[in-house]
Structures are given as structure tokens and as C-alpha cells.
FIDO-922529 format. One record per residue (C-alpha): chain; x, z, y. Coordinates in steps of 0.2 Angstrom, whole numbers. Layout:
<drenses>
+----+-------+-------+-------+
! ch !     X !     Z !     Y !
+----+-------+-------+-------+
!  A !     X !     Z !     Y !
...
+----+-------+-------+-------+
</drenses>
This chain:
<drenses>
+----+-------+-------+-------+
! ch !     X !     Z !     Y !
+----+-------+-------+-------+
!  A !   -64 !    14 !   -38 !
!  A !   -70 !    -1 !   -47 !
!  A !   -65 !     5 !   -64 !
!  A !   -78 !    19 !   -62 !
!  A !   -91 !     5 !   -63 !
!  A !   -83 !    -3 !   -79 !
!  A !   -72 !   -16 !   -71 !
!  A !   -56 !   -23 !   -79 !
!  A !   -43 !   -24 !   -65 !
!  A !   -28 !   -35 !   -63 !
!  A !   -15 !   -40 !   -50 !
!  A !    -4 !   -55 !   -51 !
!  A !     8 !   -58 !   -37 !
!  A !    16 !   -47 !   -23 !
!  A !    13 !   -28 !   -23 !
!  A !    25 !   -20 !   -10 !
!  A !    18 !    -3 !   -10 !
!  A !    33 !     5 !   -19 !
!  A !    44 !    -2 !   -33 !
!  A !    48 !    14 !   -43 !
!  A !    36 !    16 !   -58 !
!  A !    25 !    30 !   -50 !
!  A !    21 !    18 !   -36 !
!  A !    17 !     3 !   -47 !
!  A !    -1 !    -4 !   -49 !
!  A !    -4 !     3 !   -66 !
!  A !    -2 !    20 !   -59 !
!  A !   -15 !    16 !   -46 !
!  A !   -30 !     9 !   -54 !
!  A !   -25 !    -8 !   -61 !
!  A !   -25 !   -12 !   -80 !
!  A !   -13 !   -26 !   -78 !
!  A !     1 !   -31 !   -67 !
!  A !    13 !   -46 !   -66 !
!  A !    23 !   -51 !   -51 !
!  A !    36 !   -46 !   -38 !
!  A !    36 !   -28 !   -32 !
!  A !    40 !   -33 !   -14 !
!  A !    44 !   -48 !    -3 !
!  A !    53 !   -63 !   -10 !
!  A !    66 !   -63 !     4 !
!  A !    72 !   -45 !    -1 !
!  A !    86 !   -52 !   -12 !
!  A !   105 !   -54 !   -11 !
!  A !   103 !   -73 !    -7 !
!  A !   106 !   -82 !    10 !
!  A !    94 !   -94 !    18 !
!  A !   103 !  -109 !    10 !
!  A !   101 !  -102 !    -8 !
!  A !   119 !   -96 !    -9 !
!  A !   122 !   -78 !   -16 !
!  A !   127 !   -67 !    -2 !
!  A !   142 !   -60 !   -11 !
!  A !   150 !   -77 !   -11 !
!  A !   149 !   -78 !     8 !
!  A !   149 !   -61 !    17 !
!  A !   150 !   -45 !     8 !
!  A !   145 !   -36 !    24 !
!  A !   128 !   -44 !    26 !
!  A !   114 !   -32 !    26 !
!  A !   106 !   -42 !    11 !
!  A !   119 !   -35 !     0 !
!  A !   109 !   -19 !    -2 !
!  A !    96 !   -28 !   -11 !
!  A !    96 !   -31 !   -30 !
!  A !    91 !   -47 !   -39 !
!  A !    72 !   -49 !   -37 !
!  A !    64 !   -42 !   -53 !
!  A !    48 !   -49 !   -61 !
!  A !    38 !   -35 !   -68 !
!  A !    24 !   -35 !   -81 !
!  A !    15 !   -19 !   -82 !
!  A !    29 !    -6 !   -79 !
!  A !    43 !   -15 !   -86 !
!  A !    55 !   -29 !   -79 !
!  A !    53 !   -45 !   -89 !
!  A !    63 !   -57 !   -79 !
!  A !    73 !   -60 !   -63 !
!  A !    72 !   -72 !   -49 !
!  A !    90 !   -76 !   -45 !
!  A !    89 !   -93 !   -36 !
!  A !    78 !  -104 !   -25 !
!  A !    74 !  -114 !   -41 !
!  A !    67 !   -98 !   -49 !
!  A !    56 !   -96 !   -33 !
!  A !    49 !  -114 !   -36 !
!  A !    41 !  -108 !   -52 !
!  A !    31 !   -93 !   -45 !
!  A !    15 !  -101 !   -39 !
!  A !    12 !  -111 !   -55 !
!  A !    17 !   -95 !   -65 !
!  A !     4 !   -84 !   -55 !
!  A !    -9 !   -97 !   -57 !
!  A !    -8 !   -99 !   -76 !
!  A !    -9 !   -80 !   -78 !
!  A !   -24 !   -79 !   -66 !
!  A !   -33 !   -92 !   -76 !
!  A !   -29 !   -83 !   -92 !
!  A !   -35 !   -67 !   -85 !
!  A !   -52 !   -74 !   -81 !
!  A !   -53 !   -82 !   -98 !
!  A !   -49 !   -66 !  -107 !
!  A !   -61 !   -55 !   -97 !
!  A !   -75 !   -67 !   -94 !
!  A !   -87 !   -56 !  -104 !
!  A !   -85 !   -40 !   -94 !
!  A !   -85 !   -36 !   -75 !
!  A !   -67 !   -39 !   -68 !
!  A !   -58 !   -38 !   -52 !
!  A !   -43 !   -50 !   -49 !
!  A !   -31 !   -48 !   -35 !
!  A !   -20 !   -63 !   -33 !
!  A !    -8 !   -60 !   -18 !
!  A !     3 !   -76 !   -19 !
!  A !    21 !   -75 !   -14 !
!  A !    20 !   -91 !    -5 !
!  A !    19 !   -96 !     9 !
!  A !    31 !   -82 !    13 !
!  A !    49 !   -88 !    16 !
!  A !    60 !   -93 !     7 !
!  A !    48 !  -107 !     2 !
!  A !    47 !  -113 !   -16 !
!  A !    37 !  -127 !   -24 !
!  A !    36 !  -134 !   -41 !
!  A !    42 !  -152 !   -45 !
!  A !    24 !  -157 !   -47 !
!  A !    21 !  -155 !   -28 !
!  A !    38 !  -157 !   -20 !
!  A !    39 !  -171 !    -8 !
!  A !    20 !  -175 !   -11 !
!  A !    14 !  -170 !     7 !
!  A !    18 !  -178 !    23 !
!  A !    23 !  -161 !    31 !
!  A !    39 !  -157 !    23 !
!  A !    42 !  -142 !    11 !
!  A !    29 !  -131 !    20 !
!  A !    16 !  -145 !    17 !
!  A !    21 !  -146 !    -1 !
!  A !    19 !  -127 !    -3 !
!  A !     2 !  -127 !     5 !
!  A !    -3 !  -141 !    -7 !
!  A !     2 !  -131 !   -22 !
!  A !    -7 !  -115 !   -16 !
!  A !   -22 !  -126 !   -13 !
!  A !   -21 !  -132 !   -31 !
!  A !   -19 !  -114 !   -37 !
!  A !   -36 !  -109 !   -28 !
!  A !   -44 !  -125 !   -36 !
!  A !   -38 !  -119 !   -53 !
!  A !   -45 !  -102 !   -51 !
!  A !   -62 !  -110 !   -45 !
!  A !   -62 !  -122 !   -60 !
!  A !   -59 !  -107 !   -72 !
!  A !   -74 !   -98 !   -65 !
!  A !   -85 !  -113 !   -67 !
!  A !   -79 !  -118 !   -84 !
!  A !   -82 !  -100 !   -90 !
!  A !   -99 !   -99 !   -83 !
!  A !   -94 !   -86 !   -69 !
!  A !   -95 !   -97 !   -54 !
!  A !  -113 !   -91 !   -49 !
!  A !  -109 !   -73 !   -51 !
!  A !   -92 !   -70 !   -43 !
!  A !   -87 !   -66 !   -26 !
!  A !   -72 !   -75 !   -20 !
!  A !   -62 !   -69 !    -5 !
!  A !   -48 !   -80 !     2 !
!  A !   -38 !   -73 !    17 !
!  A !   -20 !   -69 !    23 !
!  A !   -11 !   -54 !    29 !
!  A !    -4 !   -60 !    45 !
!  A !    -1 !   -75 !    56 !
!  A !    14 !   -87 !    55 !
!  A !    33 !   -82 !    56 !
!  A !    36 !   -94 !    70 !
!  A !    55 !   -92 !    72 !
!  A !    56 !  -101 !    55 !
!  A !    50 !  -117 !    63 !
!  A !    45 !  -130 !    51 !
!  A !    44 !  -117 !    37 !
!  A !    32 !  -106 !    47 !
!  A !    15 !  -115 !    49 !
!  A !     5 !  -114 !    65 !
!  A !    -7 !  -101 !    73 !
!  A !   -17 !  -116 !    81 !
!  A !   -21 !  -111 !    99 !
!  A !   -19 !   -93 !    97 !
!  A !    -5 !   -83 !   105 !
!  A !    12 !   -79 !    96 !
!  A !    13 !   -75 !    78 !
!  A !    18 !   -63 !    64 !
!  A !    24 !   -46 !    70 !
!  A !    16 !   -46 !    87 !
!  A !     0 !   -38 !    93 !
!  A !    -6 !   -55 !   100 !
!  A !   -20 !   -64 !    91 !
!  A !    -8 !   -77 !    83 !
!  A !    -1 !   -62 !    73 !
!  A !   -17 !   -53 !    68 !
!  A !   -31 !   -65 !    67 !
!  A !   -31 !   -75 !    51 !
!  A !   -44 !   -86 !    41 !
!  A !   -56 !   -78 !    29 !
!  A !   -66 !   -89 !    18 !
!  A !   -79 !   -81 !     6 !
!  A !   -90 !   -88 !    -8 !
!  A !  -104 !   -80 !   -17 !
!  A !  -118 !   -92 !   -22 !
!  A !  -135 !   -85 !   -19 !
!  A !  -129 !   -71 !    -8 !
!  A !  -118 !   -79 !     6 !
!  A !  -126 !   -94 !    14 !
!  A !  -117 !  -110 !    11 !
!  A !  -108 !  -117 !    26 !
!  A !  -112 !  -102 !    37 !
!  A !   -99 !   -97 !    50 !
!  A !   -98 !   -78 !    56 !
!  A !   -89 !   -74 !    72 !
!  A !   -92 !   -55 !    71 !
!  A !   -77 !   -44 !    71 !
!  A !   -71 !   -39 !    54 !
!  A !   -55 !   -33 !    46 !
!  A !   -46 !   -34 !    28 !
!  A !   -48 !   -15 !    28 !
!  A !   -67 !   -18 !    27 !
!  A !   -65 !   -26 !    10 !
!  A !   -64 !    -9 !     1 !
!  A !   -81 !    -1 !     7 !
!  A !   -89 !   -18 !     5 !
!  A !   -85 !   -19 !   -13 !
!  A !   -90 !    -1 !   -15 !
!  A !  -108 !    -5 !    -8 !
!  A !  -109 !   -21 !   -19 !
!  A !  -105 !   -12 !   -35 !
!  A !  -112 !     5 !   -31 !
!  A !   -96 !    14 !   -33 !
!  A !   -92 !    29 !   -23 !
!  A !   -79 !    28 !    -8 !
!  A !   -65 !    41 !    -7 !
!  A !   -69 !    58 !    -1 !
!  A !   -57 !    57 !    14 !
!  A !   -62 !    47 !    29 !
!  A !   -56 !    29 !    29 !
!  A !   -55 !    15 !    43 !
!  A !   -65 !     2 !    34 !
!  A !   -84 !    -2 !    35 !
!  A !   -95 !   -12 !    24 !
!  A !   -98 !   -29 !    30 !
!  A !  -110 !   -34 !    16 !
!  A !  -124 !   -38 !    29 !
!  A !  -112 !   -51 !    37 !
!  A !  -109 !   -59 !    20 !
!  A !  -128 !   -60 !    18 !
!  A !  -129 !   -70 !    34 !
!  A !  -137 !   -57 !    45 !
!  A !  -133 !   -62 !    63 !
!  A !  -141 !   -46 !    70 !
!  A !  -129 !   -33 !    63 !
!  A !  -113 !   -27 !    70 !
!  A !  -104 !   -16 !    57 !
!  A !   -88 !   -15 !    67 !
!  A !   -86 !   -14 !    86 !
!  A !   -68 !    -8 !    88 !
!  A !   -51 !   -13 !    81 !
!  A !   -35 !    -4 !    85 !
!  A !   -18 !   -13 !    85 !
!  A !    -4 !    -2 !    79 !
!  A !    14 !    -6 !    77 !
!  A !    31 !     2 !    77 !
!  A !    29 !    19 !    70 !
!  A !    10 !    20 !    72 !
!  A !    11 !    16 !    91 !
!  A !    -5 !    10 !    98 !
!  A !    -2 !    -6 !   107 !
!  A !   -20 !   -13 !   110 !
!  A !   -38 !   -10 !   106 !
!  A !   -52 !   -22 !   105 !
!  A !   -71 !   -18 !   108 !
!  A !   -82 !   -32 !   103 !
!  A !   -75 !   -47 !   112 !
!  A !   -64 !   -38 !   124 !
!  A !   -46 !   -34 !   121 !
!  A !   -36 !   -21 !   131 !
!  A !   -17 !   -22 !   129 !
!  A !    -7 !    -7 !   134 !
!  A !    10 !    -6 !   142 !
!  A !    23 !    -8 !   128 !
!  A !    38 !   -17 !   123 !
!  A !    37 !   -30 !   109 !
!  A !    44 !   -45 !   101 !
!  A !    39 !   -63 !   105 !
!  A !    43 !   -81 !   100 !
!  A !    38 !   -90 !   116 !
!  A !    53 !   -98 !   124 !
!  A !    65 !   -96 !   109 !
!  A !    71 !  -111 !    99 !
!  A !    64 !  -109 !    82 !
!  A !    75 !  -112 !    66 !
!  A !    73 !  -126 !    54 !
!  A !    73 !  -129 !    35 !
!  A !    73 !  -111 !    30 !
!  A !    84 !  -104 !    43 !
!  A !    77 !   -92 !    56 !
!  A !    79 !   -94 !    75 !
!  A !    81 !   -80 !    87 !
!  A !    67 !   -68 !    92 !
!  A !    63 !   -63 !   110 !
!  A !    56 !   -48 !   117 !
!  A !    44 !   -44 !   131 !
!  A !    39 !   -29 !   141 !
!  A !    21 !   -26 !   146 !
!  A !    21 !   -15 !   162 !
!  A !     3 !   -15 !   166 !
!  A !   -14 !   -15 !   157 !
!  A !   -20 !   -32 !   152 !
!  A !   -38 !   -37 !   148 !
!  A !   -44 !   -52 !   138 !
!  A !   -61 !   -59 !   135 !
!  A !   -58 !   -66 !   117 !
!  A !   -74 !   -75 !   116 !
!  A !   -69 !   -87 !   131 !
!  A !   -51 !   -85 !   130 !
!  A !   -45 !   -83 !   111 !
!  A !   -28 !   -89 !   116 !
!  A !   -25 !   -73 !   128 !
!  A !   -20 !   -84 !   143 !
!  A !   -30 !   -76 !   157 !
!  A !   -28 !   -58 !   161 !
!  A !   -44 !   -52 !   169 !
!  A !   -40 !   -34 !   171 !
!  A !   -41 !   -35 !   190 !
!  A !   -58 !   -44 !   190 !
!  A !   -67 !   -33 !   177 !
!  A !   -59 !   -16 !   179 !
!  A !   -75 !    -7 !   172 !
!  A !   -74 !   -16 !   156 !
!  A !   -55 !   -12 !   154 !
!  A !   -59 !     7 !   157 !
!  A !   -73 !     7 !   144 !
!  A !   -62 !    -2 !   131 !
!  A !   -48 !    10 !   135 !
!  A !   -59 !    25 !   131 !
!  A !   -60 !    19 !   113 !
!  A !   -42 !    19 !   111 !
!  A !   -39 !    36 !   118 !
!  A !   -51 !    43 !   105 !
!  A !   -41 !    34 !    92 !
!  A !   -25 !    42 !    98 !
!  A !   -32 !    59 !    94 !
!  A !   -37 !    54 !    76 !
!  A !   -22 !    54 !    64 !
!  A !   -33 !    45 !    51 !
!  A !   -34 !    30 !    62 !
!  A !   -16 !    26 !    58 !
!  A !   -15 !    16 !    41 !
!  A !     2 !     8 !    38 !
!  A !    -3 !   -10 !    42 !
!  A !   -18 !   -19 !    50 !
!  A !   -23 !   -37 !    46 !
!  A !   -36 !   -44 !    58 !
!  A !   -48 !   -55 !    50 !
!  A !   -61 !   -66 !    59 !
!  A !   -71 !   -71 !    44 !
!  A !   -77 !   -89 !    42 !
!  A !   -89 !   -89 !    27 !
!  A !   -91 !  -106 !    19 !
!  A !   -92 !  -115 !     3 !
!  A !   -76 !  -119 !    -6 !
!  A !   -73 !  -138 !    -9 !
+----+-------+-------+-------+
</drenses>
């Protein structure tokens, strides 16, 4: 889409939309690609860094090959050890800076999906042991440094005032990994659940002269809204088929009177609808899902067990007053639950409402430090 508007496009980092050549980024609109074709835990190495074949040849991880580093369409290296993973953040950052410098005189789109802070955690010697929060804190410090290097490159190349920067995440913390997992704050549960701790993530955007500095936006938005927003900004045409995203450009501009998105649908497990949100109200349907509450988390890179829960009745939450989803108010405001449920039933009848993965974003728009 952006290439039709003269943009040079690049991705540095994790792809995970197919590792065969026909699925790689260069066949889907990107001019450049460097990184891992999927998650960094999909390799034949145990959580302690020891190759699986030296311990248990029946382990399911034996089906994975060594992690390939790909440039363009070709494998240019392998990630075989935890020490190799330590180099990824620095490596990605250096390439991102180089990308900016090489294309500073033309419009460009850079997608930088860092491998970290996904487990297994890896950090360079420059940051190892430097935080007061263990390895996870060290990794966070290096990612923070990485974003700083990108921002510095924009400034030094005269691009700071004319570049939209979006910083966000794909899901909440993987809580069964304990001290390697991070925190969802006061939100309920984490990654792989339909609760807010799994879906609601930070989103920081910076665009001087367009986004008001220091502004906070509490409107409902999603990462699937980024595509149509960029289309409106650049004047590019959206795909002819119906998509789920809506432009949130007016929110970026600080307009508090608009509501581009009223609904959000929580799909999981083979496109099964688990919950629906309308404005601040979230209705959870009867379903079976995984949870972390009550389970002892793992530590130092090893996972703990994952529990399960069965929701037998409709549950309704007012996320404006109860973002932690602790008070089910379905019995006290049944009409609100009925109205919210109508949205979900309409969605069930629309196959195009079922993309592979949702990633809830509650945008907080502010200036980068």
C-alpha cells in the first residue's frame, strides 16, 4: 500500500507470517528484510540453553530446526545458543539506524518488531547486570536504548519533525514465566487470555506538529487500526476487500469529540468469540480458557504451570471504572449486557470479522523522552 505512494519499506526483526519464501516479507510489499522468520523460542534448545538432543530426543522442541537469520529471502546466519540471542537487539538496532540513514532523502516505512522481550531473554554485555530488576530489567533497558538510538538517528538526519513514530506491543505479559515475564499492572491475567491483561497494551505515538505533546487518549483503538490510519495520512488506497481496522487519525490530532471505534471483538481458539466490548462495556461469554491466577510461576527462564477456567454465565464489566475486571455487574445492569451482546451476534455472522490475531491497544499519546 505504501509503495504506491513512493515509500521505501523495510522490516527488521520478527516476521512470523510464514517462513517459506513465498510468505516472506519481500513477496508482500517490503523492499528489505532482516531478522527471524518466527518466535525465538521455536528452536531445539531447552530453557536452560542446552540443546534438546543432549537431554531428551522425545521433546516436542526436537521438531524445530536451528533458528535462521534471514536477509532478503536467504538465510545468512543461525541462532544456535542463548549467547547468540544476546546479540539480537543490538544487531536489529544498528540495522535500523543504517536503514534510516540510507533512506533519509525519500519517504520510508520501517517496521521494527524486536524479538525481545519474548522469552528466552537475551541481552548484550553492555546492559547485562545493569538494572536492579534482574535479566528482564536488563533486557528492558536495552530495548529502551534501542528506541533512543532510532530517535537519535531521526533527529541527526533532520527527520525528527516529519516522522510518525508508533511504539506498542502485541500482547500482555506471559505470566507463567515469573521474573522473565513483566507485569500487567492492575489489569487481569496476561498473554493468551481474553482478559485485559492479555489484550490491553501501551501505545505511544510521536508526531511533532500533529500529535499534541503530552496528550493522553482513552478512546478505544486497536493495532488493526494502524493500516487504515496510515492510508489516510499518506493518501493511499485501502484494499478493496472489507477490513476490520478504522482510521484513528483524528484521535492522533487530539480531537476528543470523535469515536472512530465503538466495538472490539475478542476472538481466540480457532476464531471462537469469547467476549465483545462496546465503548467502556465488556461482555464475556461462557467459555473455557487459560489463566495464571493461583498457579505458581516459573523463574529464571523456566515456565510454571498454566491453569484453566470455565465461565458458565455471561459476565459484564465497566472498564471505565473497573479496568481490572474484578466486579461482574451483569445482574445489576442487564440491559447494557443485552445491548453489548447484540454487537457480538452480528459479528458472528460476518466471516471477515475473524482475523488471525487481535492486539488491543489503549493508546497513550505522548512525547518520547
